[in-house]
BARO-981093 format. One line per 2 residues: their letters; for each residue x, y, z of N, C-alpha, C. Coordinates in steps of 0.2 Angstrom, whole numbers. Example, Ala and Ser with C-alpha at 12.3 -4.5 7.8 and 13.67 -1.06 7.14 Angstrom:
<atoms>
AS> 66:-28:39:62:-22:39:66:-16:39; 64:-11:35:68:-5:36:64:0:39;
</atoms>
This chain:
<atoms>
MP> -3:-13:180:-9:-17:177:-9:-16:170; -9:-21:165:-10:-20:158:-16:-17:156;
AP> -16:-13:151:-23:-10:148:-27:-16:146; -34:-15:147:-38:-20:145:-39:-20:137;
VT> -40:-26:135:-42:-26:127:-49:-25:127; -51:-20:123:-58:-19:122:-60:-17:115;
PL> -66:-17:113:-68:-16:106:-66:-8:104; -65:-7:98:-63:0:96:-70:4:96;
LT> -69:10:98:-75:14:98:-76:18:92; -82:18:89:-83:22:83:-90:26:84;
VD> -91:30:79:-97:34:79:-100:33:71; -107:34:71:-110:34:64:-115:40:65;
VI> -116:43:60:-121:49:60:-126:49:54; -132:48:56:-138:48:51:-139:55:50;
IE> -138:58:44:-139:65:43:-145:66:39; -150:69:42:-156:71:38:-155:78:35;
LV> -156:79:29:-155:86:26:-162:89:26; -162:94:31:-168:98:32:-170:103:27;
DR> -166:105:23:-168:109:17:-170:106:11; -172:100:11:-174:96:6:-181:93:7;
PE> -185:92:2:-192:89:4:-191:82:6; -195:80:11:-195:73:14:-189:71:18;
RP> -184:76:19:-178:75:23:-174:69:22; -171:69:16:-167:63:14:-161:62:18;
IV> -158:56:18:-152:55:22:-146:54:18; -141:56:21:-134:56:17:-131:49:18;
LI> -129:46:13:-125:40:14:-119:41:9; -113:38:12:-107:38:8:-105:31:5;
ER> -102:32:-1:-100:26:-4:-92:25:-2; -91:19:1:-84:18:4:-79:17:-1;
RN> -73:21:0:-67:21:-4:-63:14:-2; -63:13:4:-59:7:6:-63:1:9;
PP> -60:-5:9:-64:-11:11:-66:-10:19; -72:-12:21:-77:-16:17:-81:-11:12;
HG> -82:-12:6:-85:-8:1:-93:-8:2; -96:-3:-1:-103:-3:0:-105:4:2;
WA> -112:5:3:-114:12:5:-114:11:13; -113:17:16:-113:17:23:-115:24:26;
IP> -117:24:32:-118:30:36:-112:33:37; -111:39:36:-105:43:38:-103:41:45;
GG> -96:40:46:-94:39:53:-86:37:53; -84:35:59:-77:33:59:-75:32:67;
FV> -69:32:68:-66:30:74:-66:37:79; -67:36:85:-66:41:90:-58:41:92;
DP> -56:47:92:-49:48:93:-48:48:101; -42:46:103:-40:47:110:-41:54:113;
GE> -44:55:119:-45:61:121:-51:65:118; -55:62:114:-60:65:110:-67:63:113;
RV> -72:67:114:-78:66:116:-82:62:110; -86:57:112:-90:54:106:-94:59:102;
ER> -97:63:105:-101:68:101:-97:72:97; -91:75:99:-87:79:95:-84:74:89;
AA> -83:68:90:-81:64:85:-86:63:79; -92:62:82:-98:62:77:-98:68:72;
VR> -98:74:75:-98:80:71:-92:80:67; -86:79:69:-80:79:65:-80:74:59;
EA> -82:68:61:-83:63:55:-88:65:50; -93:67:52:-98:70:47:-95:75:43;
LE> -92:80:46:-89:85:42:-83:83:37; -79:78:40:-73:75:36:-76:71:30;
ET> -81:68:31:-84:63:25:-89:66:20; -93:71:23:-98:74:19:-98:82:18;
AL> -93:85:21:-92:92:21:-98:96:24; -102:92:28:-108:95:31:-107:97:38;
QV> -109:102:41:-109:104:48:-115:102:51; -115:97:55:-121:94:57:-123:96:64;
EL> -129:95:66:-132:97:73:-135:90:76; -132:87:81:-134:81:84:-140:82:87;
HA> -145:77:87:-152:78:90:-153:72:95; -151:66:93:-153:60:97:-148:55:96;
LL> -147:51:101:-143:45:101:-148:39:99; -147:37:93:-151:31:91:-150:25:95;
GV> -143:24:97:-141:18:100:-134:16:100; -132:11:103:-125:9:103:-125:2:100;
YS> -122:1:95:-122:-6:91:-115:-9:92; -115:-15:94:-108:-18:97:-108:-25:95;
SP> -111:-28:90:-111:-35:89:-103:-36:87; -100:-41:89:-93:-43:88:-92:-44:80;
LR> -98:-45:76:-97:-47:69:-99:-40:65; -100:-35:68:-103:-29:64:-98:-26:59;
DP> -91:-27:61:-86:-24:56:-81:-30:55; -80:-32:49:-76:-38:47:-68:-37:49;
RA> -66:-30:50:-59:-29:52:-58:-30:59; -62:-28:63:-61:-29:71:-67:-28:74;
HT> -68:-30:81:-73:-29:85:-74:-21:86; -79:-18:84:-80:-11:86:-87:-10:89;
AS> -88:-5:93:-94:-3:96:-95:4:93; -101:5:91:-103:12:88:-109:15:91;
AV> -107:22:93:-113:26:95:-116:29:89; -122:28:88:-126:30:82:-130:36:83;
YI> -129:42:80:-132:48:81:-137:50:76; -142:53:77:-147:56:72:-145:64:72;
AT> -144:66:66:-142:73:66:-145:77:60; -145:83:60:-148:87:54:-143:92:51;
AS> -143:93:45:-139:98:41:-143:101:35; -140:106:33:-142:109:27:-136:110:22;
GE> -138:110:15:-132:111:11:-131:106:6; -126:106:2:-124:101:-3:-119:97:0;
PE> -120:90:1:-115:86:3:-109:85:-2; -103:83:0:-98:82:-5:-94:76:-2;
AR> -92:71:-6:-88:66:-4:-81:68:-3; -79:67:3:-72:69:6:-69:63:10;
DD> -63:64:11:-59:59:16:-59:52:13; -62:47:16:-62:41:13:-68:39:10;
AK> -72:44:8:-79:43:4:-77:44:-3; -79:38:-7:-78:38:-14:-84:42:-17;
GV> -90:42:-14:-96:45:-17:-100:47:-11; -105:51:-13:-110:53:-8:-117:54:-12;
EL> -122:51:-9:-129:52:-12:-134:53:-6; -140:56:-8:-145:57:-4:-150:51:-5;
FN> -153:48:0:-158:43:-1:-164:44:4; -170:42:1:-176:42:5:-175:36:9;
PD> -176:36:16:-175:31:20:-178:24:19; -184:25:15:-188:19:13:-185:16:6;
ML> -180:19:3:-178:16:-3:-170:17:-3; -167:12:1:-160:12:2:-156:8:-3;
PE> -150:9:-4:-146:4:-9:-146:-3:-6; -145:-8:-10:-145:-15:-8:-138:-16:-4;
RL> -133:-13:-6:-126:-15:-3:-124:-10:2; -126:-11:8:-125:-7:14:-119:-11:18;
AF> -114:-7:20:-108:-9:23:-110:-11:31; -106:-15:34:-106:-16:41:-113:-18:43;
DH> -116:-16:49:-123:-18:51:-127:-12:49; -126:-8:44:-130:-2:43:-137:-3:41;
AE> -138:-9:38:-145:-11:36:-149:-11:43; -147:-15:48:-150:-15:54:-151:-8:58;
IL> -146:-4:57:-146:2:60:-151:7:57; -152:6:50:-156:10:46:-163:8:47;
TD> -164:1:48:-171:-1:50:-173:2:57; -169:2:62:-171:5:68:-172:12:67;
YR> -168:16:63:-169:23:62:-176:24:59; -178:20:54:-184:21:50:-190:20:55;
RF> -189:15:60:-195:14:65:-195:20:69; -189:23:71:-189:29:76:-192:35:72;
RL> -190:36:66:-193:41:62:-201:41:61; -203:35:60:-210:33:59:-214:34:66;
VG> -212:31:71:-216:31:77:-213:34:83; -206:36:83:-203:39:88:-201:35:94;
TL> -200:28:93:-198:24:98:-190:22:97; -186:22:102:-179:19:101:-179:12:101;
PP> -174:9:98:-174:2:98:-172:-1:105; -175:-7:106:-173:-10:113:-166:-12:113;
PR> -163:-13:119:-156:-16:119:-156:-23:116; -151:-25:113:-150:-31:110:-145:-35:115;
LG> -147:-41:117:-143:-45:122:-139:-51:118; -142:-52:112:-139:-58:108:-136:-56:102;
</atoms>
């Protein structure tokens, strides 16, 4: 039986810096298309747990060792990535220290979640809207069927 054709599996990690006032989040400026600011993340390797991929991608792109705290949700709109259909498990994590742009990150900056840059890559504006709601009232986003 041939292998099924499925979306590519990715992870994104919303990193809160707990050693800074108001716990800003870390965003990377993408070096490669699609350009813009993005939540650190990337593809899950074959044989790798999704959680391990999240920790690895955060370290590779920001030089931060993160601790995962919650799964915000799975984002899987066929249009979320212009390169291919991907499904992303999005985690909320904490870290301390000074982030550095590494791997395919051209830059890295800290942002107050209520004052984000205009040019966000992928569906990260939607994800960060869900995150802000979670941070404010503690409720996870409902499943999206459409």
